[in-house]
C-alpha positions in Angstrom: 21.2 -11.2 -5.0 19.4 -14.2 -5.1 21.4 -15.9 -2.3 21.0 -13.0 0.1 18.7 -13.7 3.2 15.8 -11.5 2.5 13.2 -10.5 5.3 9.7 -9.7 4.4 7.6 -8.3 7.2 3.9 -8.1 6.7 4.2 -11.2 4.7 0.8 -12.7 5.3 -1.1 -9.8 4.1 -2.2 -8.6 0.6 1.0 -6.9 -0.7 3.2 -9.3 1.1 1.4 -12.3 -0.6 2.5 -11.0 -4.0 5.9 -9.7 -2.9 6.7 -13.2 -1.8 5.6 -14.7 -4.9 7.6 -12.3 -6.8 10.8 -13.1 -4.9 10.4 -17.0 -5.2 9.4 -16.4 -9.2 12.9 -14.7 -9.3 14.6 -17.3 -7.9 15.4 -16.1 -4.4 16.0 -19.2 -2.0 16.5 -17.5 1.4 13.2 -15.7 2.0 12.1 -15.2 5.6 8.5 -14.3 6.2 7.1 -12.5 9.1 3.2 -12.8 8.5 1.8 -10.8 11.4 2.1 -9.6 15.1 1.5 -12.9 16.5 5.0 -14.3 15.2 6.7 -11.1 16.2 5.2 -7.6 17.6 7.2 -5.2 15.5 6.1 -2.6 18.0 8.2 -3.7 20.9 12.0 -2.9 20.3 13.3 -6.1 22.2 11.1 -8.5 20.2 12.6 -7.0 17.0 16.0 -6.9 18.4 15.6 -10.8 19.3 14.1 -11.5 15.7 16.9 -9.8 14.1 19.5 -11.6 16.1 17.9 -15.0 15.2 17.3 -14.2 11.4 20.4 -11.9 10.6 19.1 -10.8 7.4 20.9 -9.1 4.7 18.1 -7.2 3.3 14.6 -6.1 4.8 11.5 -5.2 2.7 8.9 -3.7 5.4 5.3 -4.0 4.3 3.9 -4.5 7.8 1.5 -1.8 8.6 -1.8 -0.8 10.0 -3.8 0.0 6.9 -7.3 0.7 6.2 -10.1 3.0 4.4 -11.1 6.5 5.7 -13.6 5.3 8.5 -11.2 2.9 10.2 -8.5 5.6 10.0 -10.8 8.4 11.5 -11.8 6.1 14.3 -8.1 5.2 15.1 -5.9 8.0 14.7 -3.8 7.2 17.6 -3.6 3.6 16.8 -2.7 4.2 13.0 0.2 6.6 14.1 1.6 4.7 16.9 1.8 1.2 15.4 3.0 2.1 12.0 5.8 4.8 13.6 7.0 2.1 15.9 7.0 -1.1 13.7 9.3 1.1 11.0 11.5 2.9 13.7 12.2 -0.3 15.7 13.2 -2.1 12.3 15.2 0.8 10.6 17.3 1.5 13.9 17.9 -2.4 14.4 18.7 -3.0 10.7 21.3 0.0 11.1 22.9 -1.7 14.4 23.0 -5.1 12.5 24.7 -3.6 9.2 21.8 -4.8 7.1 22.9 -4.3 3.5 19.4 -3.0 2.2 16.0 -1.6 3.6 12.9 -1.1 1.6 10.7 1.2 3.2 7.3 1.0 1.6 5.3 4.1 2.3 2.1 5.2 1.1 0.3 8.0 -1.4 -1.6 9.0 1.9 1.6 11.1 2.9 1.0 13.5 0.1 -0.3 16.9 1.1 -4.3 17.3 0.9 -3.9 19.8 -1.9 -1.0 18.4 -4.0 -0.9 19.6 -7.7 -1.5 16.7 -9.9 0.0 14.6 -10.9 2.0 14.3 -7.7 5.8 14.8 -7.7 7.9 13.2 -5.2 9.3 16.9 -4.3 6.0 18.1 -3.4 5.6 15.3 -0.5 7.0 18.2 2.0 4.9 20.9 0.8 2.0 20.8 3.0 -0.4 18.6 5.6 -2.1 15.3 4.4 -5.6 15.0 4.0 -7.1 15.2 7.5 -9.0 11.8 7.6 -5.6 9.3 7.3 -3.0 12.4 8.3 -1.8 10.1 11.3 -0.9 7.2 8.9 0.6 9.4 6.3 2.6 11.5 8.7 4.0 7.9 10.3 5.1 6.9 6.7 6.3 10.0 6.1 8.4 10.5 9.4 9.9 6.7 8.5 10.7 8.3 5.0 12.7 10.7 6.6 14.4 8.5 9.0 15.8 6.9 6.3 17.1 9.9 4.5 18.4 10.8 7.9 20.3 7.5 8.5 21.9 7.6 5.0 23.2 11.2 5.8 24.8 10.4 9.5 25.4 6.5 9.3 25.4 5.7 5.2 22.4 3.6 5.7 21.4 1.9 2.7 17.5 2.3 2.5 15.1 3.0 -0.6 11.7 4.8 0.1 8.9 3.9 -2.2 5.4 5.5 -2.6 3.0 3.2 -3.7 -0.6 4.6 -5.0 -3.9 2.8 -4.0 -3.5 -0.9 -4.6 -5.9 -3.7 -5.1 -6.0 -7.2 -6.4 -6.7 -11.0 -5.2 -6.4 -11.3 -1.5 -7.2 -7.7 -0.6 -9.1 -6.9 2.8 -12.8 -7.3 2.2 -13.6 -6.8 5.7 -16.3 -3.8 5.9 -14.8 -2.4 8.7 -11.1 -1.9 7.2 -11.4 -2.3 3.4 -10.2 0.3 0.8 -12.6 1.6 -1.7 -12.1 -1.4 -4.4 -12.9 -4.4 -2.1 -15.5 -2.3 -0.3 -17.3 -1.7 -3.6 -17.2 -5.2 -4.7 -18.4 -6.6 -1.5 -21.0 -3.7 -1.3 -22.4 -4.7 -4.6 -21.9 -8.3 -4.2 -24.2 -8.3 -1.1 -26.7 -5.7 -3.3 -27.2 -8.6 -5.8 -28.3 -11.4 -3.6 -31.5 -10.3 -4.0 -34.0 -9.9 -6.9 -34.3 -7.2 -7.8 -31.1 -5.8 -6.7 -31.0 -3.5 -3.9 -29.8 0.2 -3.9 -26.0 0.5 -3.1 -25.1 3.4 -0.9 -21.4 4.9 -1.7 -19.6 7.4 0.6 -19.1 10.9 -0.7 -20.2 12.4 -3.7 -18.4 10.2 -6.7 -16.4 13.8 -7.8 -12.9 12.8 -6.2 -10.4 10.9 -8.4 -8.0 7.9 -7.4 -4.9 6.1 -9.1 -5.4 2.4 -8.8 -2.1 -0.1 -9.1 -2.8 -4.0 -9.3 -0.9 -5.5 -6.5 1.3 -7.8 -8.6 2.6 -4.8 -10.5 3.6 -3.3 -7.2 5.4 -6.5 -6.2 7.4 -6.3 -9.3 8.3 -2.4 -8.5 9.4 -3.3 -5.1 11.6 -6.1 -6.0 13.2 -4.3 -8.8 14.0 -1.4 -6.2 15.3 -3.9 -3.8 17.8 -5.4 -6.6 19.0 -2.3 -8.3 18.3 0.9 -6.3 20.5 2.5 -3.4 19.2 6.0 -3.1 16.7 7.1 -0.2 15.1 9.9 -2.6 11.4 8.6 -2.7 10.2 7.2 -5.7 6.5 6.9 -6.7 5.0 3.5 -7.7 1.8 3.7 -9.6 0.2 4.0 -13.3 0.0 7.7 -13.9 -3.9 7.5 -14.3 -6.5 8.5 -12.3 -10.5 7.5 -12.5 -13.3 9.6 -10.3 -15.1 7.4 -7.9 -18.2 7.6 -9.7 -16.6 6.0 -12.8 -15.1 3.3 -10.7 -18.3 2.5 -9.3 -20.0 2.2 -12.6 -17.3 0.1 -13.9 -17.5 -2.3 -11.1 -21.0 -2.4 -11.2 -21.2 -3.2 -15.1 -18.2 -5.9 -14.7 -20.6 -7.7 -11.7 -23.5 -7.5 -13.3 -25.3 -5.1 -11.0 -28.3 -3.5 -12.3 -29.6 -1.6 -9.0 -29.7 2.2 -7.9 -26.5 3.8 -6.9 -27.0 6.2 -4.1 -24.2 9.0 -3.1 -24.2 9.7 0.7 -22.8 13.1 0.6 -22.5 13.3 4.2 -19.9 11.1 4.2 -16.3 12.5 3.3 -14.8 12.1 -0.1 -11.2 12.1 1.2 -8.4 13.7 -0.7 -10.0 15.5 -4.0 -7.7 13.9 -6.4 -4.7 11.3 -6.5 -2.5 10.7 -9.4 1.1 9.9 -9.4 3.8 11.5 -11.6 5.8 7.9 -12.4 8.7 9.3 -14.4 11.4 8.6 -11.7 10.2 5.0 -11.6 10.5 4.7 -15.1 14.1 6.1 -15.3 15.4 4.6 -12.0 13.8 1.2 -11.3 12.9 0.7 -15.3 9.5 0.0 -14.1 5.8 1.0 -15.8 2.8 -0.8 -14.7 1.5 -3.4 -17.2 -2.1 -4.0 -15.8 -4.7 -2.0 -17.1 -7.5 -1.0 -14.5 -10.5 -3.2 -16.0 -8.3 -6.3 -16.3 -6.9 -6.1 -12.7 -10.9 -5.4 -11.8 -11.9 -8.6 -13.7 -9.2 -10.7 -12.0 -10.1 -9.5 -8.4 -13.5 -9.9 -9.0 -13.3 -13.5 -10.4 -11.0 -14.0 -7.3 -13.3 -12.8 -4.9 -16.3 -14.8 -6.0 -14.2 -18.1 -6.4 -13.4 -17.2 -2.5 -16.9 -16.6 -1.7 -18.8 -19.3 -3.7 
């Protein structure tokens, strides 16, 4: 397997950085990284066709996507569904035409229905409409998941569907206009601590919603395991199987960073999906994957990386 040519899209991003490291650490010699749309615009079918003709990969790990938190999803529903759908569809079709031996599709927990029984089981992903604020993104990814399964049925296409939960870690997106909850909180607390005494911290929602968080290096390990050993398009959850309320998450990050200001909850802003926690039994049974990094350990490492990058 290490001799195969592996193409990684979105390789310049947060998850892509960790997946490249995992591949190189495992001895893969022929890894082609597509960092961003300036290299190849995956939304354009002709650009994807040209790239595939030049590279001729054996395996594709598709990580590229238009992603972000609740705010940017609400502001850009058309952009999020179009960009994610086109990138994936173009790649899957071209991979089929060129007889790639494996396609790893990395989806999103946002594809699950808004009111999914907890813990989320893979078979529940089709039982309702996603949470409204990020539904276009989730539906685009779910459509691509179905495309992989349909191509298996008609063309015997070898694709794998993974559903990772919310990820975090070093190299995350700390841009306040597009970041997810953990990097957004770290940045907010960092800014609130610039003055003495520390200024108030305003946080979206009520704090009652719960989320599950997966350290990015654990996610990369699962993705490479699936690439190496799994050949079934039936979706597999990738997570830790444990959840934390946003209120407790804010308090934990505040304690780790030494923030002693007041936390103010802005209930005029949405909480998003009420609860998110995955059933991870399928990943353990079929991939031999179990997340190793505790939330507190991962948060410490992420905060240390952020501080070293912003000193």
